[in-house]
N, CA, C and O atoms as a MOPAC input file, in Angstrom:
PM7 MOZYME 1SCF
protein

 N    -25.41700 1   -63.74700 1    -1.42200 1
 C    -25.37800 1   -62.54900 1    -0.62400 1
 C    -24.52800 1   -61.46300 1    -1.28100 1
 O    -24.85100 1   -60.27800 1    -1.20400 1
 N    -23.45200 1   -61.87700 1    -1.92200 1
 C    -22.60800 1   -60.88700 1    -2.58200 1
 C    -23.35500 1   -60.21200 1    -3.72600 1
 O    -23.21100 1   -59.00800 1    -3.94000 1
 N    -24.14700 1   -60.97900 1    -4.45500 1
 C    -24.95200 1   -60.39800 1    -5.52700 1
 C    -25.94600 1   -59.38800 1    -4.99100 1
 O    -26.18500 1   -58.35400 1    -5.61500 1
 N    -26.52900 1   -59.68300 1    -3.83200 1
 C    -27.46000 1   -58.74700 1    -3.19400 1
 C    -26.73900 1   -57.46100 1    -2.79400 1
 O    -27.27600 1   -56.36800 1    -2.97400 1
 N    -25.52800 1   -57.58600 1    -2.25500 1
 C    -24.75100 1   -56.38900 1    -1.89900 1
 C    -24.42500 1   -55.55600 1    -3.13300 1
 O    -24.49000 1   -54.32800 1    -3.08700 1
 N    -24.07700 1   -56.21500 1    -4.23400 1
 C    -23.77800 1   -55.49700 1    -5.47800 1
 C    -25.00500 1   -54.71800 1    -5.94600 1
 O    -24.89200 1   -53.56700 1    -6.36800 1
 N    -26.17900 1   -55.34900 1    -5.87000 1
 C    -27.41900 1   -54.67000 1    -6.25300 1
 C    -27.70900 1   -53.49200 1    -5.34500 1
 O    -28.07300 1   -52.41500 1    -5.81500 1
 N    -27.55100 1   -53.69100 1    -4.06000 1
 C    -27.84100 1   -52.62200 1    -3.09500 1
 C    -26.89000 1   -51.44800 1    -3.25300 1
 O    -27.26900 1   -50.30400 1    -2.99900 1
 N    -25.65400 1   -51.72000 1    -3.67200 1
 C    -24.68700 1   -50.63800 1    -3.89100 1
 C    -25.03700 1   -49.84100 1    -5.13900 1
 O    -24.62100 1   -48.69200 1    -5.28700 1
 N    -25.80700 1   -50.45700 1    -6.04200 1
 C    -26.18500 1   -49.77300 1    -7.27800 1
 C    -24.96400 1   -49.44500 1    -8.11100 1
 O    -24.05200 1   -50.26200 1    -8.24300 1
 N    -24.95100 1   -48.24800 1    -8.67000 1
 C    -23.82800 1   -47.81500 1    -9.50500 1
 C    -22.72100 1   -47.13500 1    -8.71200 1
 O    -21.71500 1   -46.70900 1    -9.28000 1
 N    -22.90600 1   -47.03500 1    -7.40300 1
 C    -21.89200 1   -46.37300 1    -6.56500 1
 C    -20.61700 1   -47.21400 1    -6.54300 1
 O    -20.68400 1   -48.42900 1    -6.35200 1
 N    -19.47200 1   -46.59300 1    -6.73200 1
 C    -18.22400 1   -47.35800 1    -6.64100 1
 C    -17.96800 1   -47.77300 1    -5.19400 1
 O    -18.22900 1   -47.01000 1    -4.26400 1
 N    -17.46000 1   -48.97600 1    -5.01600 1
 C    -17.08600 1   -49.44000 1    -3.67400 1
 C    -15.70200 1   -48.88600 1    -3.37900 1
 O    -14.73900 1   -49.21000 1    -4.07400 1
 N    -15.60100 1   -48.06400 1    -2.36500 1
 C    -14.33900 1   -47.38300 1    -2.04000 1
 C    -13.45300 1   -48.18500 1    -1.09100 1
 O    -12.24600 1   -47.95600 1    -1.01500 1
 N    -14.05900 1   -49.12700 1    -0.37000 1
 C    -13.28900 1   -49.94100 1     0.55700 1
 C    -14.20400 1   -50.85800 1     1.33000 1
 O    -15.42800 1   -50.75900 1     1.23400 1
 N    -13.60700 1   -51.75500 1     2.09900 1
 C    -14.40400 1   -52.67900 1     2.87800 1
 C    -13.65100 1   -53.23300 1     4.06200 1
 O    -12.42200 1   -53.20300 1     4.11800 1
 N    -14.42500 1   -53.74500 1     5.01400 1
 C    -13.91000 1   -54.45300 1     6.18500 1
 C    -14.50800 1   -55.85000 1     6.16000 1
 O    -15.70900 1   -56.00600 1     5.93600 1
 N    -13.69200 1   -56.85900 1     6.38700 1
 C    -14.20300 1   -58.22400 1     6.40500 1
 C    -13.68300 1   -58.95200 1     7.63300 1
 O    -12.47600 1   -59.06000 1     7.84700 1
 N    -14.60800 1   -59.44400 1     8.42700 1
 C    -14.28000 1   -60.20100 1     9.63600 1
 C    -14.81100 1   -61.60800 1     9.44600 1
 O    -16.01100 1   -61.80500 1     9.25600 1
 N    -13.93000 1   -62.57600 1     9.49700 1
 C    -14.27800 1   -63.95700 1     9.19700 1
 C    -13.95000 1   -64.84700 1    10.38800 1
 O    -12.92100 1   -64.67600 1    11.04100 1
 N    -14.83600 1   -65.79800 1    10.66000 1
 C    -14.56600 1   -66.78300 1    11.70300 1
 C    -13.34200 1   -67.59200 1    11.28900 1
 O    -13.22300 1   -67.97600 1    10.12500 1
 N    -12.43900 1   -67.85600 1    12.21600 1
 C    -11.19500 1   -68.56300 1    11.86700 1
 C    -11.48200 1   -69.95400 1    11.30500 1
 O    -10.64400 1   -70.49600 1    10.58500 1
 N    -12.61800 1   -70.54100 1    11.60100 1
 C    -12.96300 1   -71.85300 1    11.05000 1
 C    -13.31200 1   -71.78100 1     9.57000 1
 O    -13.32200 1   -72.81300 1     8.89900 1
 N    -13.60200 1   -70.58300 1     9.03400 1
 C    -13.95400 1   -70.42500 1     7.62400 1
 C    -12.73100 1   -70.40900 1     6.72100 1
 O    -12.84900 1   -70.71700 1     5.53500 1
 N    -11.58900 1   -70.06900 1     7.22900 1
 C    -10.37700 1   -69.89500 1     6.42900 1
 C    -10.03600 1   -71.07900 1     5.54600 1
 O    -10.88800 1   -71.53200 1     4.78100 1
 N     -8.82400 1   -71.59400 1     5.62600 1
 C     -8.37900 1   -72.66300 1     4.72900 1
 C     -9.19900 1   -73.93900 1     4.88300 1
 O     -9.29900 1   -74.71900 1     3.93600 1
 N     -9.78900 1   -74.16800 1     6.05800 1
 C    -10.56800 1   -75.39000 1     6.26500 1
 C    -11.80200 1   -75.43000 1     5.37500 1
 O    -12.20800 1   -76.50400 1     4.92900 1
 N    -12.39600 1   -74.29000 1     5.11400 1
 C    -13.62000 1   -74.24600 1     4.32400 1
 C    -13.38300 1   -73.79300 1     2.88500 1
 O    -14.09600 1   -74.22400 1     1.97900 1
 N    -12.38800 1   -72.92500 1     2.66400 1
 C    -12.19700 1   -72.32600 1     1.35100 1
 C    -10.85200 1   -72.63500 1     0.70900 1
 O    -10.54600 1   -72.08600 1    -0.35000 1
 N    -10.04900 1   -73.48400 1     1.30700 1
 C     -8.76500 1   -73.85300 1     0.71800 1
 C     -7.66100 1   -72.85700 1     1.05000 1
 O     -7.89500 1   -71.82700 1     1.68200 1
 N     -6.46500 1   -73.18800 1     0.61200 1
 C     -5.27200 1   -72.40500 1     0.95000 1
 C     -5.06100 1   -71.18200 1     0.07200 1
 O     -4.16400 1   -70.39000 1     0.35800 1
 N     -5.84200 1   -70.99100 1    -0.97800 1
 C     -5.59000 1   -69.91500 1    -1.93100 1
 C     -6.51900 1   -68.71500 1    -1.75600 1
 O     -6.79800 1   -68.00700 1    -2.72400 1
 N     -6.99600 1   -68.48000 1    -0.54900 1
 C     -7.86800 1   -67.32600 1    -0.26700 1
 C     -9.06800 1   -67.28200 1    -1.21200 1
 O     -9.43600 1   -66.21300 1    -1.70000 1
 N     -9.66900 1   -68.42000 1    -1.46700 1
 C    -10.78100 1   -68.48700 1    -2.41100 1
 C    -11.98000 1   -67.66600 1    -1.96400 1
 O    -12.73700 1   -67.17600 1    -2.80200 1
 N    -12.16500 1   -67.51000 1    -0.66800 1
 C    -13.26800 1   -66.67900 1    -0.17800 1
 C    -13.08100 1   -65.23000 1    -0.62300 1
 O    -14.03600 1   -64.58100 1    -1.05100 1
 N    -11.87600 1   -64.73400 1    -0.52500 1
 C    -11.60000 1   -63.36700 1    -0.98500 1
 C    -11.74300 1   -63.27100 1    -2.49500 1
 O    -12.15300 1   -62.23400 1    -3.01700 1
 N    -11.41000 1   -64.33700 1    -3.19300 1
 C    -11.60200 1   -64.36600 1    -4.64000 1
 C    -13.07500 1   -64.26300 1    -5.02300 1
 O    -13.41900 1   -63.60000 1    -6.00200 1
 N    -13.94200 1   -64.91200 1    -4.25600 1
 C    -15.38200 1   -64.81100 1    -4.50700 1
 C    -15.85900 1   -63.37200 1    -4.34300 1
 O    -16.66500 1   -62.88500 1    -5.13600 1
 N    -15.36100 1   -62.69800 1    -3.31600 1
 C    -15.73800 1   -61.29400 1    -3.07800 1
 C    -15.26900 1   -60.43500 1    -4.25000 1
 O    -16.03200 1   -59.61700 1    -4.76400 1
 N    -14.03300 1   -60.61500 1    -4.66800 1
 C    -13.49400 1   -59.81900 1    -5.77900 1
 C    -14.22000 1   -60.11900 1    -7.08600 1
 O    -14.48400 1   -59.20600 1    -7.86900 1
 N    -14.54500 1   -61.38100 1    -7.32900 1
 C    -15.25600 1   -61.74500 1    -8.56300 1
 C    -16.61500 1   -61.06200 1    -8.64100 1
 O    -17.02300 1   -60.61800 1    -9.71400 1
 N    -17.30400 1   -60.97500 1    -7.54000 1
 C    -18.65700 1   -60.41200 1    -7.54000 1
 C    -18.67700 1   -58.89600 1    -7.41900 1
 O    -19.49500 1   -58.22900 1    -8.05300 1
 N    -17.77300 1   -58.34800 1    -6.60200 1
 C    -17.82800 1   -56.91200 1    -6.29000 1
 C    -16.71800 1   -56.10400 1    -6.94300 1
 O    -16.75200 1   -54.87400 1    -6.89400 1
 N    -15.74000 1   -56.75600 1    -7.54800 1
 C    -14.62000 1   -56.04600 1    -8.15100 1
 C    -13.48800 1   -55.86600 1    -7.15700 1
 O    -13.57600 1   -56.29000 1    -6.00400 1
 N    -12.43100 1   -55.23500 1    -7.62200 1
 C    -11.27300 1   -54.97900 1    -6.76300 1
 C    -11.43600 1   -53.65200 1    -6.04700 1
 O    -11.73800 1   -52.63100 1    -6.66500 1
 N    -11.23500 1   -53.67800 1    -4.75200 1
 C    -11.28000 1   -52.48600 1    -3.91100 1
 C    -10.45000 1   -52.77400 1    -2.66900 1
 O    -10.22500 1   -53.94000 1    -2.34700 1
 N     -9.98800 1   -51.74600 1    -1.96200 1
 C     -9.21800 1   -51.98300 1    -0.74100 1
 C    -10.06600 1   -52.71900 1     0.29500 1
 O    -11.16000 1   -52.27100 1     0.63800 1
 N     -9.56300 1   -53.83800 1     0.78800 1
 C    -10.28800 1   -54.66600 1     1.74700 1
 C     -9.33100 1   -55.08800 1     2.85300 1
 O     -8.26500 1   -55.63800 1     2.57800 1
 N     -9.70300 1   -54.83700 1     4.08500 1
 C     -8.90900 1   -55.25000 1     5.24200 1
 C     -9.81500 1   -55.99300 1     6.21000 1
 O    -11.03900 1   -55.88200 1     6.13600 1
 N     -9.21900 1   -56.74000 1     7.10400 1
 C    -10.00600 1   -57.46000 1     8.10300 1
 C     -9.12800 1   -58.40100 1     8.89000 1
 O     -7.90100 1   -58.30400 1     8.87000 1
 N     -9.77700 1   -59.31000 1     9.58100 1
 C     -9.03900 1   -60.29200 1    10.37000 1
 C     -9.93700 1   -61.48700 1    10.67700 1
 O    -11.15400 1   -61.43700 1    10.49800 1
 N     -9.30500 1   -62.55800 1    11.14100 1
 C    -10.02800 1   -63.73600 1    11.59300 1
 C    -10.36900 1   -63.57300 1    13.05800 1
 O     -9.58000 1   -63.02600 1    13.82800 1
 N    -11.54200 1   -64.04600 1    13.44600 1
 C    -11.99100 1   -64.01200 1    14.83300 1
 C    -12.58100 1   -65.38300 1    15.17700 1
 O    -12.62400 1   -66.27700 1    14.33200 1
 N    -13.02400 1   -65.53500 1    16.39300 1
 C    -13.60000 1   -66.81100 1    16.83200 1
 C    -15.11800 1   -66.79300 1    16.84400 1
 O    -15.72700 1   -67.53100 1    17.61900 1
 N    -15.73800 1   -65.99100 1    16.02800 1
 C    -17.19300 1   -65.95800 1    15.95500 1
 C    -17.70500 1   -64.53100 1    15.93100 1
 O    -16.93400 1   -63.57500 1    15.85900 1
 N    -19.01000 1   -64.40900 1    15.99300 1
 C    -19.66800 1   -63.11000 1    15.93800 1
 C    -20.64100 1   -63.00700 1    17.10500 1
 O    -21.39000 1   -63.94700 1    17.37200 1
 N    -20.63500 1   -61.88600 1    17.79400 1
 C    -21.57200 1   -61.64300 1    18.88300 1
 C    -22.66700 1   -60.72200 1    18.35700 1
 O    -22.38700 1   -59.63400 1    17.85500 1
 N    -23.90600 1   -61.16400 1    18.47600 1
 C    -25.05700 1   -60.36500 1    18.06400 1
 C    -26.10100 1   -60.47300 1    19.15800 1
 O    -26.59200 1   -61.56100 1    19.45800 1
 N    -26.43500 1   -59.33600 1    19.75300 1
 C    -27.34500 1   -59.30800 1    20.90900 1
 C    -26.80200 1   -60.23100 1    21.98600 1
 O    -25.70600 1   -59.99000 1    22.49100 1
 N    -27.51800 1   -61.26700 1    22.35100 1
 C    -27.05300 1   -62.14100 1    23.44000 1
 C    -26.64800 1   -63.51800 1    22.91500 1
 O    -26.71000 1   -64.50400 1    23.64900 1
 N    -26.23500 1   -63.59000 1    21.65400 1
 C    -25.87100 1   -64.87200 1    21.05200 1
 C    -24.46600 1   -64.81000 1    20.45600 1
 O    -23.99400 1   -63.75300 1    20.03800 1
 N    -23.82100 1   -65.95600 1    20.43000 1
 C    -22.52200 1   -66.10700 1    19.80100 1
 C    -22.68500 1   -67.03900 1    18.60400 1
 O    -23.17900 1   -68.15700 1    18.74900 1
 N    -22.27400 1   -66.58600 1    17.43100 1
 C    -22.39200 1   -67.37000 1    16.20600 1
 C    -21.01300 1   -67.79100 1    15.73500 1
 O    -20.03900 1   -67.06200 1    15.92000 1
 N    -20.93000 1   -68.95200 1    15.13500 1
 C    -19.68900 1   -69.43600 1    14.55600 1
 C    -19.82100 1   -69.59500 1    13.05300 1
 O    -20.92800 1   -69.58300 1    12.51400 1
 N    -18.70400 1   -69.74100 1    12.38800 1
 C    -18.64600 1   -69.92400 1    10.93000 1
 C    -19.28000 1   -68.75400 1    10.18200 1
 O    -19.90400 1   -68.94700 1     9.13800 1
 N    -19.12400 1   -67.56800 1    10.70100 1
 C    -19.72700 1   -66.38800 1    10.07700 1
 C    -18.66700 1   -65.54500 1     9.38700 1
 O    -17.47800 1   -65.62800 1     9.69700 1
 N    -19.12100 1   -64.74600 1     8.45900 1
 C    -18.29000 1   -63.74200 1     7.81400 1
 C    -19.09500 1   -62.45800 1     7.74500 1
 O    -20.24400 1   -62.47000 1     7.30200 1
 N    -18.51100 1   -61.35600 1     8.17500 1
 C    -19.20100 1   -60.07100 1     8.17600 1
 C    -18.44600 1   -59.12600 1     7.25700 1
 O    -17.27000 1   -58.84300 1     7.48500 1
 N    -19.11700 1   -58.63300 1     6.21600 1
 C    -18.52100 1   -57.73100 1     5.23600 1
 C    -19.21800 1   -56.38200 1     5.31600 1
 O    -20.43900 1   -56.29700 1     5.18900 1
 N    -18.44000 1   -55.33700 1     5.52600 1
 C    -18.95900 1   -53.96200 1     5.52900 1
 C    -18.31900 1   -53.22900 1     4.35800 1
 O    -17.10200 1   -53.27000 1     4.17800 1
 N    -19.14900 1   -52.55700 1     3.56400 1
 C    -18.64800 1   -51.83400 1     2.39900 1
 C    -18.78500 1   -50.33400 1     2.60500 1
 O    -19.75300 1   -49.86000 1     3.20000 1
 N    -17.79800 1   -49.59200 1     2.10100 1
 C    -17.82900 1   -48.12600 1     2.10200 1
 C    -18.06700 1   -47.66000 1     0.67900 1
 O    -17.29800 1   -47.98000 1    -0.22700 1
 N    -19.13700 1   -46.90300 1     0.48800 1
 C    -19.47300 1   -46.41400 1    -0.84200 1
 C    -19.11700 1   -44.96600 1    -0.98700 1
 O    -19.33100 1   -44.38100 1    -2.04900 1

């Protein structure tokens, strides 16, 4: 998915991003060294990124768990 985002951004520099991650994705899934954020940086480069952990994602009338939502500002 990160590769797809990089392609969709084209040559536009990424100016910033918001990342909302399910709290179950944190150290339990990616280890204690913020490896998930490392994957984002490896694929998209370094840019200002802020966010927080939540207990899932609400979309229409459903609640999803183990999700991560990344929004990029170009």
